[in-house]
C-alpha positions in Angstrom: 112.1 -205.1 100.4 111.6 -201.4 101.0 108.7 -200.3 103.2 105.9 -198.7 101.2 106.8 -195.1 102.0 110.3 -195.7 100.5 109.3 -197.8 97.6 109.6 -195.0 95.0 113.4 -195.0 95.5 113.4 -198.2 93.4 111.9 -196.4 90.5 114.7 -193.9 90.1 117.5 -194.7 87.7 121.1 -194.5 89.0 120.4 -195.0 92.7 122.8 -197.1 94.8 121.3 -198.8 97.8 122.8 -201.2 100.3 121.6 -204.1 102.4 119.5 -202.8 105.2 120.4 -203.2 108.9 118.8 -206.0 110.8 116.1 -204.8 113.2 118.1 -205.3 116.3 121.1 -203.3 115.1 118.9 -200.6 113.5 117.1 -200.0 116.8 120.5 -199.8 118.6 121.9 -197.1 116.3 120.3 -194.2 118.2 121.6 -195.2 121.6 125.0 -196.1 120.2 125.3 -192.5 118.7 123.5 -190.9 121.7 120.9 -189.5 119.3 117.2 -190.3 119.4 116.8 -191.1 115.7 113.1 -191.1 114.7 111.2 -194.4 114.0 110.7 -193.5 110.3 114.5 -193.0 109.9 115.2 -196.3 111.6 112.7 -198.0 109.3 114.7 -196.5 106.4 117.9 -197.9 107.7 116.3 -201.3 107.8 115.5 -200.9 104.1 118.9 -199.6 103.0 122.0 -198.7 105.0 122.6 -195.5 103.1 121.9 -194.3 99.6 123.8 -192.5 96.8 121.9 -191.0 94.0 122.5 -188.8 90.9 126.1 -190.1 90.5 127.0 -189.5 94.2 125.9 -185.9 94.2 123.1 -186.7 96.7 123.6 -189.0 99.6 122.0 -190.3 102.8 124.4 -191.9 105.3 124.3 -195.2 107.1 125.8 -196.9 110.0 129.0 -198.9 110.2 131.6 -200.1 107.7 129.0 -201.4 105.3 127.7 -198.0 104.6 129.3 -195.7 102.1 129.4 -192.8 104.7 129.2 -193.8 108.3 127.1 -191.6 110.7 129.5 -192.1 113.6 132.6 -191.1 111.8 131.0 -188.2 109.9 129.5 -186.7 113.0 132.6 -187.1 115.1 133.8 -183.7 116.2 137.4 -184.4 115.3 136.6 -185.6 111.8 135.7 -182.2 110.2 133.3 -180.3 112.5 136.2 -179.0 114.7 137.1 -176.7 111.8 133.8 -174.9 112.2 134.4 -173.9 115.9 131.1 -175.2 117.2 128.9 -174.0 114.4 127.8 -177.5 113.4 128.2 -179.3 116.7 124.5 -178.9 117.6 123.5 -180.9 114.5 123.4 -184.5 113.6 124.2 -184.8 109.9 122.6 -187.7 108.1 123.0 -186.8 104.5 124.5 -184.3 102.1 124.9 -183.0 98.6 128.2 -183.4 96.7 128.9 -179.7 97.5 129.0 -180.4 101.2 125.5 -179.1 102.0 124.2 -181.1 105.0 120.9 -182.7 105.8 120.6 -182.7 109.6 118.6 -182.8 112.8 119.1 -180.4 115.6 120.2 -182.8 118.3 118.6 -180.9 121.2 115.3 -180.6 119.4 115.5 -184.3 118.3 116.1 -185.6 121.8 113.2 -183.5 123.0 110.9 -185.1 120.4 111.1 -182.6 117.5 112.4 -184.5 114.4 112.5 -181.4 112.1 115.0 -181.7 109.3 117.4 -178.9 108.3 119.4 -178.0 105.2 122.7 -176.6 106.2 124.4 -174.9 103.2 128.0 -175.8 102.7 129.8 -172.4 102.5 128.8 -170.9 105.8 126.9 -173.8 107.5 123.7 -171.7 108.0 120.7 -174.0 108.8 117.2 -173.7 107.3 114.3 -175.9 108.3 113.0 -177.8 105.3 110.7 -180.6 106.7 108.8 -181.5 109.8 110.3 -185.0 109.9 112.3 -187.6 108.0 109.3 -189.0 106.0 108.4 -185.5 104.8 112.0 -184.8 103.9 112.3 -188.1 102.0 109.2 -187.5 99.9 109.3 -183.8 99.3 113.1 -183.0 99.3 115.2 -186.1 98.8 113.3 -188.1 96.1 113.1 -185.1 93.7 116.8 -184.3 93.8 117.6 -188.0 93.3 115.9 -187.7 89.9 117.3 -184.2 89.0 119.0 -181.7 91.4 117.4 -178.3 91.5 120.8 -176.7 91.0 121.7 -176.5 87.3 125.4 -176.2 88.1 125.3 -179.7 89.7 123.8 -181.1 86.5 126.5 -179.4 84.4 129.3 -180.4 86.8 128.3 -184.1 86.7 128.2 -183.9 82.9 131.7 -182.4 82.9 133.6 -183.9 85.8 131.7 -187.2 86.2 130.3 -189.1 89.1 131.6 -188.8 92.7 132.8 -191.6 95.0 131.3 -191.6 98.5 134.3 -189.9 99.9 134.5 -187.1 97.4 133.0 -183.6 97.1 133.2 -180.9 94.5 134.0 -177.3 95.3 134.9 -174.1 93.7 138.6 -173.2 93.7 138.9 -170.4 94.8 135.8 -170.5 96.9 133.1 -167.9 96.4 133.4 -167.0 100.0 136.8 -165.5 99.3 135.8 -163.9 95.9 136.0 -166.9 93.6 133.7 -167.1 90.6 131.1 -169.8 90.3 132.2 -171.1 86.9 132.3 -174.7 85.9 136.0 -174.4 85.0 136.7 -173.5 88.7 135.1 -176.7 90.1 137.4 -179.4 91.4 137.0 -182.7 93.2 138.3 -183.0 96.8 138.2 -185.6 99.5 135.1 -184.9 101.5 136.8 -184.5 104.8 139.4 -182.0 103.4 136.7 -180.1 101.6 134.7 -179.6 104.8 137.7 -178.6 106.8 138.9 -176.1 104.2 135.4 -174.6 103.9 135.4 -174.1 107.7 138.8 -172.4 107.6 137.6 -170.0 104.9 134.3 -169.2 106.4 135.7 -168.5 109.9 138.6 -166.7 108.4 136.3 -164.3 106.5 134.2 -163.8 109.6 137.2 -162.8 111.6 138.4 -160.1 109.1 138.1 -156.6 110.4 135.6 -154.4 108.6 138.4 -152.4 106.9 140.5 -155.4 106.0 140.7 -157.2 102.7 142.2 -160.6 101.7 145.9 -160.5 100.7 146.3 -164.2 100.0 145.7 -167.7 101.3 148.3 -169.8 103.0 148.2 -173.6 103.0 149.6 -175.5 106.0 149.3 -178.8 107.8 148.0 -178.9 111.4 149.3 -181.1 114.2 147.2 -184.0 113.0 148.5 -183.7 109.4 145.3 -182.2 108.0 145.7 -179.6 105.2 144.4 -176.3 106.5 144.0 -172.8 104.9 144.8 -169.5 106.6 143.5 -166.2 105.3 146.1 -163.5 105.3 144.7 -160.0 105.4 146.1 -156.7 104.1 
């Protein structure tokens, strides 16, 4: 049974929950990940080991193979964060939207006792504080978008493309960061890891352009680990 503060999750249609972690394992998650997860977040994991809502367009992660998205793998530097050249390394991501926007803690702040929650938008990974702690985030940010996302395009995309699996994202192709247009016909499904890596390649590539340069084209290649990468070629 969900603790009282999380009970409203049960009232929302189309929410997928999982068996909660037993108390011993939940209390060990923080030390195992070397992150001081707050007590209210641990209580949530005891209720449900991750959540997907609104057809997979909103997610909170869990721990281990029984979760849809595993904290440990998602926050591993070599999974996708490496493509952002340290920009996301200071953050522990514990949830996301289907567009790759992350919900996260600042690890340094968290370990010092500040459980502030940040929204990190997916195109450039710029953080914005949105809540003082997990409980506030859950009540004021997460529950509302489980019912209906603020972004009208998300609603339209779900209606057109359908639901997302836990390992899928949606993205514009071409990305707005390289001049693409935010039209529904330009939205595609991608594997989550690939989407986050490509977004990093594009964001850092645009940042590296000289002031007088413009984009000639994009080149696709595979790196040494076989990951698909994108290189911006300037003119």
